SEFI-142890 format. One line per field, with one value per residue (C-alpha): residue number from 1; x, y, z. Coordinates in Angstrom, 1 decimal, decimal comma. Each point is the difference from the previous one (the first is absolute). Example, Ala and Ser with C-alpha at 12.3 -4.5 7.8 and 13.67 -1.06 7.14 Angstrom:
2
num	c(1:2)
x	c(12,3:1,4)
y	c(-4,5:3,4)
z	c(7,8:-0,7)
***
This chain:
509
num	c(1:2:3:4:5:6:7:8:9:10:11:12:13:14:15:16:17:18:19:20:21:22:23:24:25:26:27:28:29:30:31:32:33:34:35:36:37:38:39:40:41:42:43:44:45:46:47:48:49:50:51:52:53:54:55:56:57:58:59:60:61:62:63:64:65:66:67:68:69:70:71:72:73:74:75:76:77:78:79:80:81:82:83:84:85:86:87:88:89:90:91:92:93:94:95:96:97:98:99:100:101:102:103:104:105:106:107:108:109:110:111:112:113:114:115:116:117:118:119:120:121:122:123:124:125:126:127:128:129:130:131:132:133:134:135:136:137:138:139:140:141:142:143:144:145:146:147:148:149:150:151:152:153:154:155:156:157:158:159:160:161:162:163:164:165:166:167:168:169:170:171:172:173:174:175:176:177:178:179:180:181:182:183:184:185:186:187:188:189:190:191:192:193:194:195:196:197:198:199:200:201:202:203:204:205:206:207:208:209:210:211:212:213:214:215:216:217:218:219:220:221:222:223:224:225:226:227:228:229:230:231:232:233:234:235:236:237:238:239:240:241:242:243:244:245:246:247:248:249:250:251:252:253:254:255:256:257:258:259:260:261:262:263:264:265:266:267:268:269:270:271:272:273:274:275:276:277:278:279:280:281:282:283:284:285:286:287:288:289:290:291:292:293:294:295:296:297:298:299:300:301:302:303:304:305:306:307:308:309:310:311:312:313:314:315:316:317:318:319:320:321:322:323:324:325:326:327:328:329:330:331:332:333:334:335:336:337:338:339:340:341:342:343:344:345:346:347:348:349:350:351:352:353:354:355:356:357:358:359:360:361:362:363:364:365:366:367:368:369:370:371:372:373:374:375:376:377:378:379:380:381:382:383:384:385:386:387:388:389:390:391:392:393:394:395:396:397:398:399:400:401:402:403:404:405:406:407:408:409:410:411:412:413:414:415:416:417:418:419:420:421:422:423:424:425:426:427:428:429:430:431:432:433:434:435:436:437:438:439:440:441:442:443:444:445:446:447:448:449:450:451:452:453:454:455:456:457:458:459:460:461:462:463:464:465:466:467:468:469:470:471:472:473:474:475:476:477:478:479:480:481:482:483:484:485:486:487:488:489:490:491:492:493:494:495:496:497:498:499:500:501:502:503:504:505:506:507:508:509)
x	c(-26,1:-3,3:-1,1:2,7:-0,8:-3,5:0,2:-0,5:2,9:0,2:0,4:-1,9:0,1:3,5:1,8:-1,5:1,5:3,4:-0,3:-0,1:2,8:2,1:-1,1:1,0:3,5:-0,1:-0,4:2,4:2,8:-0,8:1,4:4,2:2,3:-1,6:-2,3:-1,4:-3,1:-1,5:-1,5:-1,8:-2,4:-1,0:0,0:-3,0:-1,4:-0,4:-1,5:-2,3:-2,2:-0,1:-1,2:-2,7:-1,0:-0,1:-3,8:-0,2:2,1:1,6:1,3:1,6:1,7:1,4:1,4:2,0:0,9:1,8:1,5:1,3:1,7:1,5:1,3:1,0:1,8:2,0:0,4:1,6:1,5:3,5:-2,1:0,8:3,7:0,1:-1,9:2,8:2,3:-1,4:-1,0:0,7:-2,6:-2,7:0,3:-3,7:-0,4:1,5:-2,9:-1,7:2,3:-1,6:-3,3:-0,4:0,0:-1,4:-3,1:-0,5:0,6:-1,7:-3,1:0,0:0,0:-3,2:-1,4:0,6:-0,7:-4,0:-0,2:0,5:-3,2:-2,2:0,1:-0,3:2,6:2,1:2,0:-1,8:1,0:3,5:-0,1:-1,6:2,5:3,0:-1,4:-1,0:3,0:2,8:-2,5:0,3:3,9:0,4:-1,9:2,8:1,8:-2,8:0,3:2,2:2,7:-0,4:1,3:-0,2:2,5:-0,2:-2,1:-0,7:1,6:3,3:-0,2:1,2:3,2:2,4:3,4:1,7:-1,0:-3,4:-1,0:1,0:-2,4:-2,7:-0,4:0,5:-3,8:0,1:1,0:-3,4:-1,5:1,9:0,0:-3,5:-0,7:2,2:-2,1:-2,9:0,8:1,8:-3,3:-2,3:2,8:0,3:-3,8:-0,7:2,5:-2,5:-3,2:0,7:2,5:-1,1:0,5:3,0:1,2:-1,0:2,2:2,9:-0,3:0,0:2,7:2,3:-0,8:0,7:3,3:0,8:-1,1:2,6:3,0:-1,3:0,1:3,9:0,6:-1,1:0,2:1,8:1,4:0,2:3,1:0,8:3,3:-0,5:2,9:1,7:-1,5:2,4:-1,9:1,1:-1,2:1,8:-2,0:-0,5:-2,1:-3,2:1,2:2,9:-2,3:-2,2:2,8:2,1:2,7:2,1:-1,2:3,7:1,7:-3,2:0,2:3,7:-1,0:-2,3:2,3:3,2:-2,9:-0,6:3,6:0,3:-3,3:0,8:3,8:-1,8:-1,9:2,6:1,8:-3,0:1,5:-2,5:-1,2:-3,5:-0,5:-0,3:-2,4:0,3:-2,6:-0,2:-3,5:-2,4:1,3:3,8:0,8:-0,4:-0,8:-1,6:2,2:-1,7:1,5:3,5:2,3:3,0:-1,4:-1,2:3,0:1,7:-2,9:0,4:4,0:-0,6:-2,3:3,0:-2,4:-2,6:-3,6:-0,8:-3,6:-0,3:-2,9:-0,2:-2,5:-1,0:-1,6:-1,5:-2,1:-0,6:-1,3:2,3:0,1:1,8:2,0:2,4:2,4:2,4:3,7:1,1:3,9:0,6:-1,7:-3,3:-3,7:-0,7:-3,8:-2,1:-3,0:-2,0:-1,8:-3,7:-1,1:0,5:-0,1:-3,1:0,6:4,2:0,6:-3,5:-3,2:-3,5:-2,7:-1,2:2,0:-0,9:3,0:3,3:2,3:2,8:2,8:-0,1:-2,0:1,1:-1,4:-1,1:1,7:-1,6:0,2:1,6:2,6:2,0:3,9:1,7:3,9:2,8:1,8:-2,8:-2,8:-3,6:-0,5:-3,2:1,0:-2,0:0,8:-0,6:-3,8:-1,0:1,0:-2,7:-2,6:-1,1:-0,8:1,3:3,6:0,7:-1,1:-2,8:1,4:3,5:0,8:3,8:2,6:0,3:-0,8:1,8:-1,3:2,1:-1,0:1,2:-1,3:2,1:-3,3:-1,2:3,2:0,6:-3,5:-2,7:-0,2:3,0:-0,7:-3,6:1,1:2,5:-3,0:-1,9:3,2:-0,8:-3,1:0,2:2,9:-2,3:-3,3:2,1:2,0:3,3:2,7:0,2:2,7:-0,5:2,6:-0,4:2,3:-0,2:-0,8:-1,3:0,8:-0,2:-0,5:-3,2:0,4:-3,5:-1,6:0,4:3,1:2,7:3,2:2,1:-0,6:2,0:-2,0:-1,0:2,6:2,9:2,1:1,0:-0,5:-1,8:1,0:-2,2:-1,4:-3,3:-2,1:-2,0:-3,3:-2,9:-2,6:-2,9:-2,6:-3,6:0,3:2,2:-2,7:-3,0:0,8:-2,5:-2,9:0,4:0,3:-3,5:-1,3:0,7:-1,6:-2,6:-0,7:0,5:-2,9:-2,5:0,3:-0,6:-3,3:-1,1:-1,6:-2,2:-1,6:-3,8:-0,4:3,3:-0,9:-2,4:3,2:1,8:-2,4:-0,2:3,7)
y	c(36,0:-0,9:-0,4:-1,8:-2,7:-0,7:0,3:-3,4:-1,4:-0,3:-3,2:-3,5:-3,4:-1,4:3,1:1,0:-3,4:1,2:2,7:-1,4:-2,3:2,7:2,5:-2,7:-0,5:3,8:0,3:-3,4:2,9:1,9:-3,4:0,2:0,3:2,5:1,5:2,4:1,0:1,9:-3,3:-1,2:2,7:0,1:-3,5:0,0:2,2:-1,9:-3,5:2,7:1,0:-3,1:-1,0:2,5:-0,1:-3,8:-1,1:-2,7:-0,7:-2,8:2,5:1,7:-3,1:-0,9:3,1:-0,4:-3,3:0,9:3,0:-1,9:-2,4:2,7:1,1:-2,5:-1,7:2,9:0,0:-3,6:-0,1:-1,5:-2,9:-1,5:0,0:-2,9:-1,8:0,6:-1,5:-3,4:0,4:-3,2:-1,5:2,8:1,2:-0,4:2,4:3,2:2,1:-0,9:0,7:3,5:0,2:-3,5:1,9:3,2:-2,3:-0,8:3,1:2,6:-0,9:1,8:3,4:-1,1:0,3:4,2:0,2:-1,3:1,2:3,6:-0,4:-0,8:3,8:3,2:1,8:2,6:-0,3:-3,3:-1,5:0,3:-1,1:-2,7:-0,2:-0,1:-1,7:-2,9:-0,2:0,3:-2,5:-2,9:0,6:-0,7:-2,7:-1,7:-1,2:-2,5:-1,6:-3,3:0,9:3,6:2,2:3,5:1,1:3,5:2,0:3,5:1,4:-1,3:3,3:1,9:-1,3:2,2:0,2:2,4:2,1:0,9:-3,5:-0,5:2,9:-1,2:-3,4:0,9:0,0:-3,6:-0,2:1,1:-1,6:-2,3:-1,1:-0,3:3,6:1,0:-1,4:1,7:2,6:0,1:-1,5:2,7:2,7:-1,5:0,6:3,1:2,1:-0,6:1,6:3,8:2,3:0,3:-4,0:0,8:2,2:-1,8:-3,0:2,6:1,0:-3,6:-0,8:3,2:-1,0:-3,8:0,6:2,6:-2,5:-2,3:2,2:0,9:-2,8:-1,1:2,7:-0,7:-3,6:-1,3:-3,7:-2,0:-0,8:-3,4:-0,9:-2,4:-1,9:0,3:-2,0:-1,2:-0,7:-2,8:0,6:-3,0:0,3:-3,1:-0,5:-2,0:-2,5:-1,3:-0,5:-1,9:-2,4:0,0:-0,4:3,1:-0,7:-0,2:3,4:1,3:-0,7:0,8:3,2:1,0:-1,1:1,7:3,4:-0,6:-0,2:3,5:1,4:-0,7:1,5:3,3:0,1:-0,4:3,1:2,0:0,6:-0,3:-2,6:-0,9:-3,9:-1,0:-2,6:-1,6:-0,3:-2,1:-0,2:-2,4:-3,3:1,3:-3,3:-2,5:-2,9:-1,0:2,1:-1,8:-3,5:1,0:0,6:1,3:2,2:1,6:0,3:1,4:2,9:0,5:0,2:2,9:1,6:0,6:-0,5:2,0:-1,7:-1,6:0,2:-1,8:-0,9:-3,5:-3,3:-2,6:-2,7:-1,7:-2,9:-0,3:4,0:2,4:3,8:2,9:1,4:2,4:-1,5:1,6:-1,8:1,2:0,6:-3,8:-0,6:-1,8:1,0:2,6:0,6:-0,7:1,7:-1,8:2,3:0,3:1,7:-2,1:1,1:-0,8:-2,2:0,3:-1,7:-2,0:-0,3:1,1:-2,0:2,4:-2,9:-2,7:-1,5:0,0:2,5:0,3:-2,4:0,2:1,8:1,5:0,2:3,4:0,3:0,8:3,8:2,9:0,5:2,4:-1,6:1,5:-0,6:0,8:2,4:0,1:1,5:-0,2:-0,7:-1,2:-2,5:-0,4:-1,5:1,7:0,3:0,7:3,2:1,1:-0,5:3,1:-0,4:-3,4:0,5:-0,2:-2,4:0,5:1,2:0,0:3,1:-0,4:3,1:-1,0:-2,0:-2,1:-1,7:-2,1:-0,3:-1,2:2,2:-1,7:-1,9:3,5:1,6:4,0:0,9:1,6:-3,0:0,4:3,5:-0,2:-2,9:2,4:2,5:-2,1:-0,4:3,7:0,9:-2,7:1,8:3,3:-1,9:-1,8:2,5:-2,4:-0,5:-2,7:-1,9:-1,3:-2,5:-1,4:-2,0:1,9:3,3:2,3:-0,4:3,2:1,1:2,5:1,8:-0,3:3,2:-1,6:1,8:-2,1:-0,1:-2,1:-1,9:-2,5:-0,2:-2,5:-2,4:0,9:-2,6:1,8:0,5:2,9:0,4:2,4:1,0:-0,8:2,7:0,5:-0,7:2,9:-0,5:-2,1:1,8:0,4:-2,6:-2,2:-0,2:0,0:-1,4:-0,4:0,6:3,8:0,0:-2,5:2,5:2,8:-2,0:-0,6:3,6:0,8:-2,7:1,3:3,5:-0,6:-1,6:3,2:2,0:-0,1:2,7:-0,5:-1,6:-1,7:-3,2:0,1:1,1:-2,5:-2,6:1,0:-0,3)
z	c(-20,0:1,4:-3,3:-1,0:3,1:-0,8:-4,0:-1,9:-1,5:-3,5:-0,6:-0,1:-0,6:-0,7:-0,3:3,8:1,2:-1,6:1,4:3,5:-0,1:-1,3:3,0:2,0:-1,2:-0,1:3,8:0,7:-1,2:3,7:1,7:1,0:-1,6:-2,4:2,7:-2,9:2,7:-2,9:-1,8:3,0:-0,1:-4,0:0,3:2,7:-1,5:-2,9:1,6:2,7:-3,1:-1,0:2,2:-0,1:-3,3:-0,1:-0,9:2,9:2,9:-2,1:-2,5:2,7:1,8:-3,5:-0,1:3,6:-1,2:-3,3:1,8:2,9:-3,0:-1,9:3,8:1,1:-3,0:-0,9:3,7:0,7:-3,4:1,8:0,9:-3,4:1,2:2,0:-2,3:-2,7:2,6:-0,1:-3,9:-1,1:2,5:0,2:-4,0:0,1:3,3:-1,7:-1,7:3,5:2,3:0,7:-1,4:1,8:3,2:-1,2:-0,4:3,2:1,7:-2,7:1,0:3,3:-2,1:-1,1:3,0:1,0:-4,0:1,0:4,2:-1,4:-2,3:3,2:1,1:-1,6:-2,0:1,8:2,8:1,5:-3,3:0,6:3,6:-0,8:-2,8:2,2:3,2:-2,0:-2,1:3,1:2,0:-2,9:-0,8:3,5:-0,5:-2,4:3,1:0,0:-3,2:0,3:2,3:-1,0:-2,5:1,2:-2,8:-1,4:2,2:-1,6:3,4:-1,2:-2,8:2,6:0,8:-2,4:0,1:2,7:2,7:-1,6:-0,2:3,4:1,2:-2,5:1,4:4,1:0,5:-0,6:3,9:0,9:-2,8:-1,6:-4,0:-0,4:1,2:-2,6:-2,2:1,1:0,2:-3,6:-1,2:1,1:-1,2:-3,2:-0,5:1,9:-1,7:-3,3:2,2:-0,9:1,1:3,4:0,4:-1,5:2,0:3,3:-1,4:-0,5:3,4:1,5:-2,1:1,8:3,4:-1,3:-0,9:2,8:2,9:-1,8:0,7:3,1:1,0:-1,4:1,9:3,4:0,3:2,8:-0,2:2,9:1,8:-1,3:-1,6:-2,7:-1,3:-3,7:-2,6:-2,4:-3,1:-2,6:-3,2:-2,2:-2,8:-1,4:-3,2:1,0:-3,1:2,4:3,0:-1,3:-2,3:3,4:-2,4:1,6:3,0:2,0:-1,9:0,6:3,9:0,0:-1,7:3,2:2,7:-1,8:0,0:3,1:1,9:-2,6:2,0:3,6:-0,5:-1,3:2,6:3,1:-2,6:1,0:3,7:2,6:2,6:-2,3:-0,4:-3,6:-1,5:-3,0:-2,6:-2,6:-2,7:-0,8:-1,8:1,1:1,3:-3,5:2,8:3,0:3,2:2,7:-1,1:-1,2:3,0:-2,1:-2,1:3,2:1,5:-3,0:0,4:3,3:-0,7:-2,4:2,4:2,5:2,5:-1,2:-0,3:-3,5:-1,4:-2,6:-2,4:-0,9:-0,6:2,7:0,1:3,1:0,5:-3,9:0,3:-2,5:1,5:-1,1:2,9:1,6:2,5:2,0:0,1:3,5:0,6:0,7:-3,2:1,4:-0,5:2,5:-1,0:-3,7:-1,4:-3,0:-2,1:1,0:-3,4:-3,2:-3,6:-1,8:-2,7:0,3:3,9:-0,1:-2,2:0,6:-0,5:-2,8:-2,2:-0,7:-1,3:1,6:-1,8:3,3:0,3:3,9:2,6:2,6:3,8:1,8:3,4:3,3:-0,5:0,7:2,7:2,1:0,6:3,5:-0,5:0,6:-2,4:-2,1:2,8:-0,8:-3,6:-1,7:-2,8:-3,5:-3,5:-3,1:-1,2:4,3:-0,3:-2,6:3,1:2,1:3,2:0,0:0,2:3,9:2,2:2,2:3,7:-0,4:-1,9:-1,9:0,0:-3,8:-2,7:-2,5:-2,9:-2,4:-3,8:-3,9:-2,4:-2,4:-1,1:-1,9:-0,8:-1,1:0,5:1,6:2,7:2,2:0,5:0,4:2,6:1,6:0,3:2,0:3,1:-0,5:1,0:2,7:1,2:0,8:0,6:3,0:1,1:-0,3:-2,3:-2,7:-0,9:-3,8:-1,2:-3,3:-2,2:-3,2:1,4:0,9:3,5:2,4:3,4:1,0:3,0:2,6:-2,4:-3,2:-1,1:-1,6:1,7:-1,9:-3,8:-1,8:-3,7:-2,1:-1,7:2,6:1,0:3,2:4,3:1,2:3,6:1,5:3,7:0,7:1,1:3,6:0,0:0,6:2,7:-1,4:-2,4:-0,1:-2,6:1,7:2,7:-2,2:-2,7:-3,2:2,0:-0,5:-4,0:0,1:2,8:-2,7:-2,8:2,2:0,8:-3,7:-1,3:2,7:-0,6:-3,8:0,8:2,6:0,5:-3,2:-1,4:-1,3:-3,3:-0,2:0,8:-3,3:-1,7:1,1:-0,8:-3,8:-0,2)
***
């Protein structure tokens, strides 16, 4: 296996370029919802060897870029669905949706391909590759409003109890720490039998530790409310043209009343909270007194968290608003992390392609309200930001995120989005409620175990108790400083100590 790790790739030129794109796309099969983990080490091996074989750093950088184009284009293929929703306006963007986004973030994969050449072959080069990959991947939060979608750590989110165990180390390392571990293990298994056995032993300890944690967890004695998630399954075309707005509103009201009745039949005193998804209300909720009264009546006295647009002083917001039992607005949260090219137009485009732009809200909040308890509200995109989903110094008892994944159809997009909520639950030690217009709506406990789900494309109500939180995890205390520190350690170990003659060998590369 060492020979296979260090031998020269048998292709060059355009064939090598094509191989790199295919290797990246192949590695993307390891992402949710496929989670074909074996594709990641094979794909990374091809990139690693191409970086070593390149005649110069420029060749290594090109290999990394092409790998990134294949990886991200395949992993984000579902972005095209969003364009098809308004194809009559943006037909010309269809071929560029996924490749266009990939073009922006693919150059980051060129960094580890280049930096690994600065150290001698062997363990130090593997450490440099893994540490620099993780560091630059974390840096995606700095691109525009941030785009940390599909970190490799999410590959471990296999369905079921085995996947639950695999992701438990995220309570310490975060998803970026899982990325580091996966990259190192993926390359180490090709470094000989001893290294492969070491990886196997580490994997056994990893899984065993995950199962052990799941068996000893003791949630805090907090009674969270019961969630009534209303999944109206309204097609995006109807949301955009507003032709069915009245009927869709009636559907949500009717389903709300049904869900509240189901909650009452569960036969205990736990309070309920109604949750509509992003774009659930087809108008401006804070300006529609009658609509709020109708919602309050349907909710039967339970507070209702409703996704709605909002306008204030000429600025438009994507908001989550709470309607109390009297039909008044009790709280408002304005989305603070906007989707680049979707909700605002980054400066990189010199011409305007968006019909309107949104204004970001002031930041994360924690609401403390009767019958709701302490909750951290989020809207859609914000759940993907590891270490940035809880308001500083005001830890909630549960998290809620509302979304409208109708844009992306029955594709990998909604599944990948849902996977981010599962990972945030493990990282923060908090239950996560995921309310979606077309699905998937779900509830995760504070260890990332799914306790309730309503599948994609279903028109129904999901009624579920919200589990209690766990004590703060190590990651919730220190956040991304942990994976950042581990990445730096890997890079430093790659440079030190050196044996005599290695500096000259590196210089010749």
